Structures are given as structure tokens and as C-alpha cells.
C-alpha positions in Angstrom: 17.3 11.6 1.8 18.3 8.3 3.1 21.5 6.9 5.7 23.6 4.4 5.9 22.7 4.2 9.7 18.7 3.5 8.3 20.2 0.3 7.0 22.3 -0.7 9.6 19.4 -0.7 12.2 17.2 -2.5 10.3 19.9 -5.0 9.5 20.9 -5.6 13.8 24.5 -3.4 12.2 25.9 -6.1 9.9 27.4 -4.2 7.5 27.5 -7.0 4.6 23.8 -7.7 5.4 22.8 -3.8 5.4 24.6 -3.6 1.8 22.8 -6.4 0.5 19.4 -5.0 2.0 20.2 -1.2 0.4 21.3 -2.7 -3.1 18.2 -5.1 -3.4 16.3 -1.7 -2.4 18.1 0.3 -5.1 17.4 -2.3 -7.8 13.6 -2.5 -6.5 13.5 1.6 -6.7 14.7 0.9 -10.0 12.7 -1.7 -11.6 9.3 -0.1 -10.3 10.3 3.9 -11.4 9.9 4.5 -7.6 11.2 7.6 -8.2 8.1 9.0 -10.4 5.6 7.7 -8.0 4.8 10.9 -6.2 3.8 11.7 -10.0 1.5 9.6 -10.1 -2.7 10.5 -10.1 -4.1 8.3 -7.7 -7.6 6.8 -8.8 -10.2 9.6 -7.4 -11.7 7.6 -5.6 -8.9 6.6 -3.5 -7.7 10.2 -2.8 -11.6 10.6 -1.6 -12.0 7.6 0.9 -8.5 6.5 2.1 -8.5 8.2 5.5 -5.0 9.7 6.4 -3.3 13.4 6.4 -0.6 15.4 7.9 -1.3 17.8 10.9 1.4 19.0 11.8 4.8 18.3 13.9 6.2 17.0 17.0 7.9 18.5 20.1 11.6 17.2 18.0 10.4 18.6 14.3 8.9 15.3 13.0 6.1 15.6 10.5 3.2 13.8 12.1 0.8 11.7 10.1 -3.4 10.7 11.0 -4.6 7.6 9.9 -7.9 7.6 10.9 -8.6 3.8 9.6 -11.3 2.7 11.9 -14.0 4.0 9.7 -11.6 2.5 6.3 -13.7 1.2 3.5 -10.9 -1.3 2.4 -14.0 -3.7 0.5 -15.8 -0.7 -1.0 -12.1 0.2 -2.4 -11.5 -3.0 -3.8 -14.6 -2.7 -5.4 -13.3 0.8 -6.6 -9.7 0.5 -7.6 -7.7 -1.8 -8.6 -5.2 -3.7 -6.0 -2.6 -2.5 -8.4 -3.3 1.3 -7.5 -3.8 0.8 -4.3 -0.7 -0.9 -3.5 0.7 2.3 -5.6 -1.1 4.8 -3.8 0.7 3.1 -0.5 4.1 3.3 -2.4 2.9 6.8 -2.5 2.3 8.1 0.9 5.9 6.4 1.5 7.2 8.4 -1.1 5.3 11.6 0.4 6.6 10.3 3.6 10.0 10.7 2.7 10.3 13.9 0.6 8.7 15.6 3.4 11.4 14.4 5.9 13.8 15.9 2.9 11.8 19.2 3.7 12.1 19.1 7.2 15.9 19.0 7.6 16.6 21.4 5.1 13.8 23.7 7.5 15.5 22.8 10.5 19.1 22.7 9.3 19.6 19.7 10.7 18.9 15.5 9.6 15.5 14.2 10.2 14.9 10.9 8.7 11.7 10.0 10.6 7.7 10.7 11.1 5.0 10.1 13.6 1.8 8.5 12.9 -1.3 8.3 15.0 -3.7 5.7 14.2 -7.2 6.0 15.5 -9.1 2.8 15.3 -12.4 4.2 17.1 -15.6 2.0 14.7 -13.2 -1.0 13.9 -15.4 -3.5 12.8 -14.3 -7.5 12.8 -15.7 -7.4 9.3 -13.0 -5.3 8.2 -10.1 -7.4 10.2 -11.5 -10.6 7.8 -12.1 -8.4 4.8 -9.2 -10.9 3.6 -8.4 -8.8 -0.2 -8.0 -5.7 1.8 -6.4 -6.9 4.6 -3.8 -8.3 1.9 -3.1 -5.3 0.6 -2.5 -3.5 4.1 0.4 -6.2 4.9 1.8 -5.4 1.5 2.5 -1.8 3.0 3.9 -2.9 6.0 6.2 -5.4 3.8 7.6 -2.5 1.6 7.9 0.3 4.5 9.8 -2.5 6.5 12.2 -3.9 3.7 12.6 0.0 1.4 12.3 2.7 4.1 14.0 1.3 7.1 14.4 2.9 10.4 11.9 6.5 9.1 9.7 5.1 12.3 10.2 7.8 15.3 6.7 6.8 17.1 3.5 5.1 16.4 0.3 5.2 18.6 -2.7 3.3 17.9 -5.1 4.7 19.6 -9.3 3.4 20.0 -8.3 0.4 19.9 -10.9 -2.0 19.9 -10.2 -6.5 21.6 -10.6 -7.2 18.3 -7.5 -5.1 17.4 -6.0 -8.5 18.7 -6.6 -10.3 15.3 -5.0 -7.8 12.9 -2.1 -7.8 15.8 -1.1 -10.9 15.7 -0.5 -10.9 11.8 1.1 -7.3 11.3 3.7 -7.3 14.7 5.1 -10.7 12.9 6.8 -8.0 10.1 7.8 -5.7 11.7 11.3 -5.0 12.9 12.1 -5.3 16.9 13.6 -1.7 16.3 10.3 -0.8 14.5 7.6 -2.8 17.1 9.4 -0.7 20.0 7.8 2.0 18.7 4.4 1.3 18.9 2.1 2.1 21.1 -1.4 0.1 22.0 -3.9 2.5 23.5 -8.2 2.0 24.3 -9.7 5.0 24.6 -8.3 6.5 27.3 -4.5 7.2 28.4 -3.4 8.3 24.9 -4.6 12.2 25.0 -2.1 13.5 28.0 0.5 11.0 25.3 0.5 12.5 22.6 0.2 16.0 24.3 3.8 15.2 25.8 4.8 14.5 22.1 3.3 17.4 20.2 1.9 21.4 20.9 -1.4 21.7 21.2 -1.5 24.3 18.0 0.0 21.1 16.2 -2.9 18.8 16.9 -6.7 18.8 15.9 -9.0 19.5 18.6 -10.9 16.2 17.6 -7.9 14.4 19.5 -6.9 16.9 21.5 -4.8 19.0 20.7 -6.1 22.6 20.0 -6.1 23.0 16.1 -8.8 24.1 14.0 -9.6 24.6 10.5 -9.6 28.0 9.3 -14.2 27.3 9.4 -13.1 25.7 13.1 -13.9 22.5 12.6 -12.1 20.9 15.0 -11.5 17.6 13.1 -9.2 19.5 10.4 -10.7 17.8 7.2 -8.6 20.7 4.7 -5.6 18.3 6.3 -7.0 15.1 7.1 -9.5 12.8 5.2 -12.1 11.7 7.1 -13.6 7.8 6.6 -16.5 7.7 5.1 -18.2 4.5 3.4 -17.5 4.7 0.0 -21.1 5.6 -2.1 -22.9 2.2 -3.8 -23.0 3.5 -6.8 -19.5 4.3 -6.8 -18.6 0.3 -6.3 -18.5 -2.4 -9.2 -21.1 -4.4 -9.5 -21.3 -7.7 -11.0 -23.4 -6.7 -13.7 -20.3 -4.7 -15.2 -18.2 -7.7 -14.6 -20.2 -9.5 -17.1 -20.0 -6.7 -19.1 -16.2 -6.5 -19.2 -15.6 -9.8 -19.7 -17.4 -10.0 -23.2 -15.6 -7.0 -23.9 -12.2 -8.5 -23.3 -10.5 -10.7 -26.3 -8.7 -13.1 -24.2 -9.9 -16.0 -22.5 -7.3 -18.5 -20.1 -8.5 -21.1 -18.2 -6.1 -22.4 -15.8 -7.0 -25.9 -14.7 -7.0 -27.0 -10.9 -3.3 -27.4 -9.5 -1.8 -26.1 -12.6 -0.7 -22.4 -13.9 -1.3 -20.6 -17.5 0.6 -18.2 -19.1 -0.6 -15.4 -21.6 2.2 -14.2 -24.1 2.7 -11.3 -26.1 5.5 -9.9 -28.4 7.0 -7.1 -27.7 9.6 -6.0 -31.0 11.0 -2.7 -29.7 12.3 -2.1 -26.4 11.2 1.2 -24.0 7.4 0.2 -25.4 4.7 0.1 -22.3 2.8 -2.7 -21.5 -0.8 -3.0 -20.7 -2.5 -5.5 -19.4 -6.8 -5.7 -17.5 -8.3 -8.5 -16.7 -10.8 -10.0 -14.8 -12.0 -13.9 -12.8 -15.2 -15.4 -12.5 -16.2 -15.5 -9.1 -12.8 -16.4 -7.9 -9.6 -14.7 -7.7 -6.1 -15.4 -9.2 -2.2 -15.4 -8.4 -0.8 -14.0 -10.9 3.0 -12.3 -12.2 4.7 -11.1 -15.6 7.4 -12.1 -16.6 10.1 -11.6 -19.6 11.6 -14.6 -21.6 15.0 -14.3 -21.4 18.3 -16.1 -22.9 18.6 -19.2 -21.1 16.5 -18.1 -17.9 12.8 -16.4 -17.0 13.0 -12.5 -16.0 10.2 -12.1 -13.4 9.0 -7.8 -13.9 6.2 -7.6 -11.7 6.4 -10.7 -9.0 3.5 -13.1 -8.0 0.3 -11.4 -5.8 -2.9 -11.8 -5.6 -5.6 -10.1 -7.5 -9.1 -9.7 -6.1 -9.9 -9.6 -10.1 -13.6 -11.1 -9.5 -14.3 -7.8 -7.0 -12.8 -5.1 -9.7 -10.9 -5.7 -12.8 -7.3 -5.9 -12.2 -5.0 -3.8 -14.9 -1.3 -3.0 -14.2 1.5 -1.7 -16.7 5.2 -1.7 -17.0 7.1 -0.4 -19.4 9.6 -3.3 -21.4 13.2 -2.3 -21.0 14.0 -5.3 -23.4 12.4 -6.3 -27.0 11.6 -10.2 -26.6 8.0 -12.1 -25.2 6.6 -11.3 -22.0 4.1 -12.8 -20.9 0.9 -12.9 -17.9 1.3 -16.1 -15.7 -1.9 -17.1 -14.2 -0.8 -19.3 -11.2 -3.7 -22.1 -9.9 -1.2 -24.7 -8.3 -2.9 -24.1 -4.7 -6.3 -24.9 -6.0 -6.9 -28.8 -6.3 -10.0 -28.6 -7.3 -11.1 -25.6 -8.7 -10.5 -24.7 -12.3 -10.4 -20.7 -12.9 -11.0 -18.8 -15.8 -9.8 -15.1 -16.6 -10.6 -12.9 -19.4 -7.7 -10.0 -20.7 -6.5 -7.7 -22.9 -2.7 -6.8 -23.6 -1.6 -4.0 -25.4 1.2 -2.5 -26.3 
């Protein structure tokens, strides 16, 4: 459910800019088949170890979500799942927010277009903030929200924030529209409990966060509703030995010289085909995009993004709307001295 007001707010009530933002977002939804996202089955490791859930509603009828990010093992997740899957999972969460708002609107008989969010940072460590691959994914989630789900936040309380969170906040806050930023409140270990109960009835908030809600077995954390953060077991992590073995199985090798780009083409004979790819890199990450050779100009189908494919295989797929030549482009222009080796397979 969307309203024109959301887009106007995001563009400071400039009708022309709001219409342009809306049209770009609709094209983004079409290109990425966003309407199918909720039916996508996320890898089990993400479903099991990404700490979030919905507990109830606030006093205004807005659905409330809790993200227990202090214990998030993003480094472990990125050694078990591809960046594409993690980005897709974030998109699925945003689509769930949207669908839940529509459901609440029907239930209450009035429009409910926003959600409440609690971000619990208890246990946050410096190595989580300085984990560049994981932080890049989180920043991409935020950019996607601001560009395509404007004015959907009713309030956000960041609780148990340690001093080191200021490092991450310095990167996150510039990505937020000033209206969104004004709805975020930061708390240390004290003061947030009473403030949350001003927004929510006690029976809508788990005991663990100061309410009275418990699971059927009396568990104060309500794990039936909210996945709690634990480290990804070591046996699930992609090992260096597995990557070396996979390298030998992938049929194509592309070497990208320092300061340059390289392409791997594939010919598509008919529209509607699905192009699938998988690649790994040796020791380092790589920027890549997916392009189609058009009439007079190339069409970007998947914009340039960073793949941490030295940690876990990067995989993806897309539907080819036209026959022709498609290619993966690997970008090493920001590396002035180091060449990069990519091992890949592309199938139609």
C-alpha cells in the first residue's frame, strides 16, 4: 500500500521530484521483480541466524519489529550466504513491512502506512562495526529503504547503544532523509524502558524489553516471535579448502588487470530465459555488474556492486527480457597494483 504523501515527504513536497522518485522506484520494482520477493525462500542459514521478529503493535496500531543487532554475526552469515542473498533478504523484510501495514489498515479500517522499530545493540563489538563486507550490506538495505519505501517509519528506538556505535551512526545518518532521522532516538543502557511503554501496551512487548508478553512456555524473550542472535556454527562456514575445490570445478577464468575492467559474455537466444551465474575470486573482493548489449548503448541490468566472493561464492540470476549478448563486467579500476582472478560459471 502506497500513498502520494510518502513520496512528497521524501522530496520535501516538490511534486515534480516526488513523481520522478516514484517512477524510478516503480521501474526498480519491475526490473528486480520485487512483487515476487515475499515468495522467495531465503537460505536456511539466514532465516536461522538473522536476529529479528515482530512482537505486537504500538498504541497507534503500527506493527512493531525488533532487531537484536548487537549479537548479529554478519561475518559468519557472509561466509555461508552470498551478498545477493543477504540483500534480497533485506528486501523481503521491507516487503513484509509493507504487507503488514496493508493488513493492519484492513483490520483497523483506517490507513496505517508506517511501522515502529526497536534496534537492540546489547553486546555490540568493535569488530562488528569494522567488518566492511557486513556493514556494506546493511548500508545497502538502508539506501534501498530510503529510495523505495519512503516515510514508512513511525518511530525507531536504538537501545543499549555502546559508545562505539557512534562510528556506525556517522555512516548511517547521512543516508537517512531528515524526516526519517528525526524519528530515530538513541539510548544507552538506561531510560528506554519507560519510553517504550509510553508507545506500547505492556502486553505487546516481551518481558525481556520491559513489557509483560511471554511465550506459551513462559520464555521472556519470545523466541517464537523473535529470532535471537547467536554466532553461526563453524561447521556451516565456507572454508578456504572448499573455495579452492570450487575453483577447480568452475569452467571459466577471467583475469582483470590492475586499473582495468574485463567482461565475460554469454549469448541468449530467446526472451524469457533465466541467466544464472556463480563466481569466486582468489583472496580479494571484486566489483561487478550485469549488462546487456543494446542498440547503440549497453543496458545495465544489475548495477555495479561489490562482491566479497573471496569469502563465499557470489551467485545470482535474472530473467532476460530480450535475446542478445549479456555479460558480467568485473571492475578493478580502483586497484592500481593488484590484478584479480575470477573463476565463474554462467548458464542459461
